C-alpha positions as CSV (number, residue, x, y, z in Angstrom):
1,M,10.7,-3.6,-20.6
2,S,11.3,0.0,-21.6
3,R,11.5,2.7,-18.9
4,A,8.7,4.5,-20.7
5,H,6.4,1.6,-19.8
6,L,7.3,2.0,-16.1
7,C,5.7,5.4,-16.1
8,S,2.7,4.3,-18.2
9,K,-0.7,5.8,-17.6
10,S,-3.6,3.8,-16.2
11,F,-7.2,3.6,-17.4
12,L,-8.2,6.5,-15.1
13,L,-9.6,9.6,-16.5
14,P,-9.9,12.9,-14.6
15,L,-12.8,12.5,-12.2
16,L,-13.7,16.0,-11.0
17,T,-12.4,19.6,-11.5
18,L,-9.9,20.5,-8.9
19,A,-11.5,22.7,-6.2
20,A,-9.8,25.9,-5.3
21,T,-7.9,25.8,-2.0
22,M,-8.6,28.4,0.6
23,V,-5.5,29.7,2.3
24,S,-6.2,32.3,4.9
25,K,-3.6,34.7,6.4
26,E,-5.7,35.7,9.4
27,I,-3.8,35.0,12.7
28,R,-6.0,34.2,15.7
29,T,-4.9,35.0,19.2
30,M,-4.5,32.1,21.7
31,S,-4.9,34.3,24.8
32,T,-7.7,33.8,27.3
33,A,-10.8,35.6,26.1
34,N,-11.9,37.0,29.5
35,S,-8.5,38.2,30.6
36,K,-8.1,42.0,30.8
37,R,-4.4,41.8,31.8
38,F,-1.5,42.2,29.5
39,T,-0.5,38.8,28.1
40,P,3.1,38.2,27.1
41,A,3.8,36.9,23.6
42,F,5.4,33.8,25.0
43,N,2.7,32.7,27.4
44,P,2.6,29.1,28.5
45,S,0.1,28.1,25.8
46,T,2.4,29.5,23.2
47,L,5.3,27.5,24.6
48,I,3.3,24.3,24.5
49,I,2.4,24.9,20.9
50,L,6.0,25.7,20.0
51,A,7.3,22.6,21.9
52,G,4.7,20.4,20.2
53,A,5.6,21.8,16.8
54,L,9.3,21.2,17.3
55,I,8.7,17.6,18.4
56,L,6.5,17.0,15.4
57,S,9.0,18.7,13.1
58,A,11.8,16.4,14.1
59,A,9.8,13.1,14.0
60,L,7.8,13.8,10.9
61,G,10.6,15.5,9.0
62,I,12.9,12.5,9.6
63,R,10.4,9.9,8.4
64,Q,9.7,12.0,5.4
65,T,13.2,11.4,4.2
66,F,13.0,7.6,4.2
67,G,12.1,7.5,0.5
68,L,15.5,9.0,-0.3
69,F,17.3,5.9,1.1
70,I,15.6,3.3,-1.1
71,G,18.0,3.8,-4.0
72,P,21.2,4.0,-1.9
73,F,20.3,0.9,0.2
74,S,19.5,-1.0,-2.9
75,F,22.6,-0.1,-4.9
76,D,25.2,0.2,-2.1
77,R,24.1,-2.7,0.0
78,G,22.5,-4.9,-2.6
79,L,19.1,-5.1,-0.8
80,P,16.0,-5.7,-2.9
81,V,13.5,-2.8,-3.1
82,T,10.8,-5.0,-1.7
83,Q,12.8,-5.5,1.5
84,I,13.6,-1.8,1.9
85,A,10.0,-0.9,1.3
86,F,9.0,-3.5,3.9
87,A,11.2,-1.9,6.5
88,I,9.8,1.5,5.9
89,A,6.3,0.1,5.8
90,L,6.8,-1.9,9.0
91,H,7.5,1.3,11.0
92,N,4.1,2.6,9.9
93,L,2.4,-0.6,11.1
94,V,4.3,-0.7,14.4
95,W,3.5,3.0,14.9
96,G,-0.1,2.2,14.4
97,F,-0.3,-0.7,16.9
98,A,1.9,1.2,19.4
99,Q,0.0,4.5,19.2
100,P,-3.0,3.6,21.4
101,F,-0.6,2.5,24.2
102,A,1.6,5.6,23.8
103,G,-1.5,7.8,23.9
104,A,-2.8,5.9,27.0
105,A,0.5,6.3,28.7
106,A,0.6,10.0,28.0
107,D,-3.0,10.4,29.2
108,R,-2.0,8.7,32.5
109,Y,1.6,9.6,33.2
110,G,2.1,12.8,31.1
111,S,3.9,13.5,27.9
112,A,7.5,14.0,29.3
113,P,8.4,10.3,29.9
114,V,6.7,9.2,26.8
115,V,8.4,11.7,24.5
116,A,11.8,11.0,26.1
117,F,11.4,7.2,25.7
118,G,10.2,7.6,22.1
119,A,13.0,10.0,21.0
120,T,15.6,7.7,22.4
121,T,14.1,4.6,20.8
122,F,13.7,6.5,17.5
123,A,17.4,7.5,17.6
124,A,18.5,3.9,18.3
125,G,16.5,2.7,15.3
126,L,18.2,5.2,13.0
127,G,21.6,4.3,14.3
128,L,21.0,0.6,13.8
129,A,19.8,1.2,10.3
130,A,22.9,3.2,9.5
131,V,25.2,0.3,10.3
132,A,22.9,-2.6,9.4
133,P,24.9,-5.1,7.2
134,N,21.8,-6.9,6.1
135,G,18.0,-6.6,5.6
136,A,17.1,-8.2,8.8
137,L,18.8,-5.6,11.0
138,L,17.4,-2.8,8.7
139,V,13.9,-4.1,9.4
140,V,14.6,-4.1,13.2
141,G,16.0,-0.6,13.1
142,M,14.0,1.3,10.6
143,G,10.9,-0.8,11.1
144,L,10.5,-1.9,14.7
145,L,12.5,0.7,16.7
146,V,11.6,3.7,14.6
147,G,7.9,2.7,14.7
148,I,7.9,2.6,18.5
149,G,9.8,5.8,18.7
150,V,7.5,7.7,16.3
151,S,4.4,6.6,18.1
152,C,5.6,8.4,21.2
153,T,6.7,11.6,19.4
154,T,3.9,12.5,17.1
155,F,0.2,13.1,16.9
156,G,-1.3,10.7,19.4
157,V,0.9,12.2,22.2
158,V,1.4,15.8,21.1
159,L,-2.0,16.8,19.9
160,P,-4.0,15.6,23.0
161,A,-1.6,17.6,25.2
162,V,-2.2,20.7,23.1
163,G,-6.0,20.0,22.8
164,R,-6.3,20.0,26.6
165,T,-4.9,23.5,26.9
166,A,-7.3,25.1,24.4
167,S,-11.0,25.9,24.8
168,P,-13.4,23.8,22.6
169,E,-13.9,26.7,20.1
170,K,-10.2,27.2,19.7
171,R,-9.0,23.6,19.9
172,S,-9.1,22.9,16.1
173,V,-7.1,26.0,15.4
174,A,-4.5,25.2,18.1
175,M,-4.1,21.7,16.7
176,G,-3.8,23.1,13.2
177,L,-1.1,25.5,14.3
178,V,0.9,22.7,15.9
179,S,0.5,20.5,12.8
180,A,1.5,23.4,10.6
181,G,4.6,24.2,12.7
182,G,5.5,20.5,12.7
183,S,5.6,20.7,8.9
184,A,8.7,22.8,9.1
185,G,10.8,19.7,9.6
186,Q,9.4,18.2,6.4
187,V,10.6,21.3,4.5
188,L,14.1,21.4,6.1
189,M,14.9,17.7,6.5
190,V,14.7,16.5,2.9
191,P,17.3,18.9,1.4
192,L,19.4,18.6,4.5
193,V,19.5,14.8,4.4
194,Q,19.9,14.9,0.6
195,G,23.0,17.1,1.0
196,I,24.6,15.0,3.7
197,R,23.9,11.8,1.9
198,L,25.5,13.0,-1.3
199,S,28.5,14.5,0.4
200,S,29.1,12.0,3.2
201,G,27.0,8.9,2.6
202,I,24.0,7.3,4.1
203,V,25.7,6.4,7.4
204,A,26.5,10.0,8.2
205,S,23.1,11.2,7.3
206,L,21.3,8.6,9.5
207,F,23.6,9.3,12.5
208,A,22.9,13.1,12.1
209,L,19.1,12.3,12.2
210,A,19.6,10.2,15.3
211,F,21.4,13.0,17.1
212,L,18.6,15.4,16.2
213,M,16.1,13.1,17.8
214,L,18.1,13.0,21.0
215,L,18.0,16.8,21.1
216,I,14.1,16.9,21.2
217,A,13.8,14.3,24.0
218,P,13.4,16.9,26.9
219,L,10.7,18.9,25.1
220,G,8.0,16.6,26.5
221,I,8.4,18.4,29.8
222,V,6.9,21.5,28.3
223,L,3.8,19.7,27.0
224,D,3.0,18.8,30.6
225,R,2.7,22.4,31.7
226,R,-1.0,22.5,31.1
227,G,-1.6,23.1,34.8
228,Q,0.6,26.2,34.5
229,A,-1.1,27.4,31.3
230,G,-4.2,28.5,33.2
231,T,-6.2,25.4,32.4
232,T,-7.3,22.4,34.4
233,V,-8.8,19.2,33.4
234,A,-11.8,18.0,35.2
235,Q,-11.0,14.4,35.8
236,A,-13.3,13.7,38.7
237,G,-15.9,11.1,37.9
238,A,-14.3,10.3,34.5
239,A,-15.4,7.0,33.1
240,P,-13.0,4.1,33.0
241,L,-11.0,3.6,29.8
242,R,-12.7,0.3,29.1
243,Q,-16.1,2.0,29.1
244,V,-14.8,4.7,26.9
245,L,-13.5,2.3,24.3
246,A,-16.8,0.3,24.4
247,Q,-18.8,3.4,23.8
248,A,-16.6,4.5,21.0
249,S,-16.8,1.1,19.3
250,R,-20.6,1.4,19.2
251,H,-20.5,4.9,17.8
252,R,-21.2,4.8,14.0
253,G,-19.4,8.1,13.4
254,Y,-16.3,6.9,15.1
255,R,-16.3,3.7,13.1
256,L,-16.7,5.6,9.8
257,L,-13.9,8.1,10.8
258,T,-11.6,5.2,11.7
259,L,-12.3,3.4,8.4
260,G,-11.8,6.6,6.4
261,F,-8.5,7.4,8.1
262,F,-7.1,4.3,6.5
263,T,-7.1,6.1,3.1
264,C,-5.0,9.0,4.5
265,G,-2.2,6.7,5.6
266,F,-2.4,4.6,2.3
267,Q,-2.1,7.7,0.1
268,L,0.6,9.5,2.0
269,A,2.9,6.5,2.6
270,F,2.8,5.5,-1.0
271,I,3.6,9.0,-2.3
272,A,6.3,9.8,0.4
273,T,8.0,6.4,-0.1
274,H,7.8,5.9,-3.9
275,L,7.4,9.3,-5.5
276,P,11.2,9.9,-5.9
277,E,11.8,6.6,-7.6
278,Y,8.6,7.0,-9.7
279,L,9.9,10.4,-11.0
280,S,13.3,8.9,-11.9
281,L,11.5,6.3,-14.0
282,C,9.6,9.1,-15.8
283,H,13.0,10.6,-16.8
284,M,12.6,13.6,-14.5
285,P,15.7,15.5,-13.4
286,V,17.8,14.0,-10.6
287,G,16.8,15.6,-7.3
288,L,13.3,16.5,-8.4
289,G,11.9,13.8,-6.1
290,A,13.6,15.4,-3.1
291,T,12.4,18.8,-4.2
292,A,8.8,17.5,-4.5
293,L,8.9,16.0,-1.0
294,A,10.3,19.3,0.4
295,L,7.5,21.3,-1.4
296,I,4.9,18.9,0.1
297,G,6.2,19.8,3.5
298,L,6.3,23.5,2.7
299,F,2.7,23.7,1.5
300,N,1.6,21.4,4.3
301,M,2.4,24.2,6.7
302,A,-0.3,26.3,5.1
303,G,-2.6,23.4,4.6
304,S,-2.5,22.1,8.1
305,W,-3.2,25.5,9.6
306,T,-6.0,26.2,7.1
307,C,-7.7,22.8,7.7
308,G,-7.6,23.6,11.5
309,W,-9.0,27.0,10.8
310,L,-11.8,25.5,8.6
311,G,-12.5,22.9,11.2
312,G,-13.2,25.7,13.7
313,R,-15.8,27.2,11.4
314,F,-17.4,24.4,9.5
315,R,-18.4,20.8,10.4
316,Q,-15.1,18.9,10.5
317,H,-16.3,15.8,8.8
318,H,-17.5,17.8,5.8
319,V,-14.1,19.5,5.5
320,L,-12.5,16.0,5.6
321,G,-14.9,14.7,2.9
322,W,-13.9,17.6,0.5
323,L,-10.3,17.1,1.4
324,Y,-10.3,13.5,0.3
325,L,-12.1,14.4,-2.9
326,I,-9.5,17.1,-3.8
327,R,-6.7,14.6,-3.1
328,S,-8.2,12.0,-5.4
329,V,-8.7,14.4,-8.3
330,T,-5.1,15.7,-7.8
331,I,-3.6,12.2,-7.8
332,G,-5.6,11.0,-10.8
333,A,-4.8,14.1,-12.8
334,F,-1.1,13.9,-12.0
335,F,-0.9,10.3,-13.0
336,V,-2.7,10.5,-16.4
337,L,-1.3,13.8,-17.6
338,P,2.1,14.2,-19.1
339,K,5.0,14.7,-16.6
340,S,7.0,17.8,-16.4
341,A,8.8,19.8,-13.7
342,A,5.9,22.2,-13.6
343,S,3.3,19.4,-13.2
344,V,5.4,17.8,-10.4
345,V,5.6,21.2,-8.6
346,M,1.8,21.7,-8.9
347,F,1.1,18.2,-7.7
348,A,3.4,18.7,-4.7
349,A,1.8,22.0,-3.8
350,V,-1.8,20.7,-3.9
351,M,-0.9,17.5,-2.1
352,G,1.0,19.5,0.6
353,L,-2.1,21.7,1.2
354,T,-4.1,18.5,1.9
355,W,-1.3,16.4,3.3
356,L,-1.7,16.4,7.1
357,G,-4.8,18.6,7.4
358,T,-6.7,15.4,8.2
359,V,-4.9,15.1,11.5
360,P,-6.2,18.2,13.4
361,L,-9.6,17.6,11.8
362,T,-9.8,14.0,12.9
363,S,-8.4,14.5,16.4
364,G,-10.7,17.6,16.8
365,L,-13.7,15.6,15.7
366,V,-12.9,12.8,18.3
367,A,-12.5,15.5,21.0
368,K,-15.8,17.1,19.9
369,V,-17.7,13.8,20.2
370,F,-16.0,12.2,23.2
371,G,-14.1,15.0,25.1
372,T,-10.4,15.2,25.9
373,R,-10.0,13.0,28.9
374,H,-9.1,9.9,26.9
375,L,-8.3,11.7,23.6
376,G,-4.8,10.2,23.3
377,T,-6.2,6.7,23.5
378,L,-9.2,7.2,21.3
379,F,-7.2,9.0,18.6
380,G,-4.6,6.3,18.9
381,V,-7.1,3.6,18.1
382,C,-8.4,5.6,15.2
383,F,-4.8,6.2,14.1
384,L,-4.1,2.5,14.0
385,S,-6.3,2.3,10.9
386,H,-4.3,5.1,9.4
387,Q,-1.1,3.2,9.9
388,I,-2.4,0.0,8.5
389,G,-3.0,2.0,5.4
390,S,0.5,3.4,5.6
391,F,2.0,0.0,5.9
392,L,0.1,-1.2,2.8
393,G,0.8,1.9,0.8
394,A,4.6,1.7,1.3
395,W,5.0,-2.0,1.1
396,L,2.6,-2.7,-1.7
397,G,4.3,0.0,-3.8
398,G,7.6,-1.9,-3.6
399,L,5.9,-5.3,-4.1
400,V,3.8,-4.3,-7.1
401,F,6.8,-2.6,-8.7
402,D,9.0,-5.7,-8.3
403,L,6.2,-8.0,-9.7
404,T,5.0,-5.8,-12.6
405,G,7.7,-3.2,-13.2
406,S,5.2,-0.4,-12.8
407,Y,3.5,1.7,-10.1
408,S,0.3,2.0,-12.1
409,L,-1.9,-0.3,-10.0
410,L,-1.0,1.7,-6.8
411,W,-1.7,5.1,-8.4
412,D,-5.1,3.7,-9.4
413,A,-5.7,2.4,-5.9
414,T,-4.9,5.8,-4.2
415,V,-7.6,7.5,-6.3
416,V,-10.3,4.9,-5.6
417,A,-9.5,4.9,-1.9
418,G,-9.8,8.6,-1.7
419,L,-13.3,8.6,-3.3
420,I,-14.4,5.9,-0.8
421,A,-13.1,7.9,2.1
422,A,-15.0,11.0,1.0
423,M,-18.2,8.9,0.9
424,L,-17.5,7.6,4.4
425,H,-17.0,11.0,6.0
426,F,-19.9,13.1,4.8
427,P,-22.6,11.0,6.7
428,I,-20.7,11.1,10.1
429,D,-22.8,12.2,13.1
430,D,-20.7,14.7,15.0
431,T,-23.0,15.3,17.9
432,S,-21.6,14.9,21.4
433,A,-21.8,11.3,22.7
434,N,-24.1,10.9,25.6
435,M,-21.3,10.3,28.1
436,P,-21.5,13.2,30.7
437,A,-18.9,11.5,32.9
438,L,-16.4,11.6,30.0
439,R,-16.7,15.3,29.3
440,S,-13.4,16.9,30.5
441,E,-13.1,20.2,28.7
442,P,-10.5,22.6,29.8
443,V,-11.7,25.3,32.2
444,N,-10.0,28.6,31.7
445,A,-8.7,30.2,34.8
């Protein structure tokens, strides 16, 4: 089979004209609206946002590099692509199943112990993957341990902590800022790991990443400073968690949001895991895959903040619907059009603008409907759907390639899944659930 066939186009035709992406440069203040006093630049709310962004940068940036290890693990250690892809995919699945428990633990005990435990477990998984002599230990390290670690150091723990410090009208913007700041790791990690791997090998690069995770372990203490940030959470009379979950399971909008979030994980995991290898099959220059992943992270900084900004001004489920439509058109156009360095850069830019913008919008919508008291748990349940999609996107990419010698079926599937997700989000009812005992909005001092 020729290498040209491996990059063959599918039956898909361009579906819609790519919508122009709004990127605003306006910077909104996070200070208390009614305060007449001078507010220092590094107020407690700012510190919480910075700490959350650093934690997300490390965790998300590291997992963004996993696609760079598929080739080395395959050639240097003789592991099949399917097994490596399974290990990467498994961490997404473990992340999803562990996320509700990590979110519930953070809701109850605070972020500090959860982040510390997660960062340590994450580092242990990377260290085990570095020295794993066979596929089984690689699956345990990069799959199981990394999955548990990332569930404690990403959205389900960080964003609820940030959301509880912000007033309802500023919550979407605050979450967008943290998500945007967290994208810095995606920009920096890929070229850093690529450089270490080429100069010192995969063992050195994985141990460097493990050391970085240990450095962010104490930052969860800052996330628990919400009482010092001038906000309190009204927890008196809050409904039990079991009642909250039962109410959410009956809420049609929550079910549609959860189903639609599957697509986000499916699309992102497939692209992040298999784009470098796909570009090499298309005879693209060596290193262009790493450049594309770094560009996705760079543009994600603007995209995450912009989506949070849009979510504060428009109905969040409508913004989500358009975001999924833009993604599908972009993916379909990239796949069927001729490949060039310019087309790869344009694809990475647009995908970056829509990459993690779903997260502040989805978590903000959950908070709008159900309040923030159990936000970590409710978002965690919703995020489980996202991670099931991530598992399938990463694993099926490797499986389909091994079986057919082509990624064509998966590119088709990402387009179709995006169109379905858009149709699921537009009819969501975003009115507040009738649960007065659950409402636990922050009260500005």
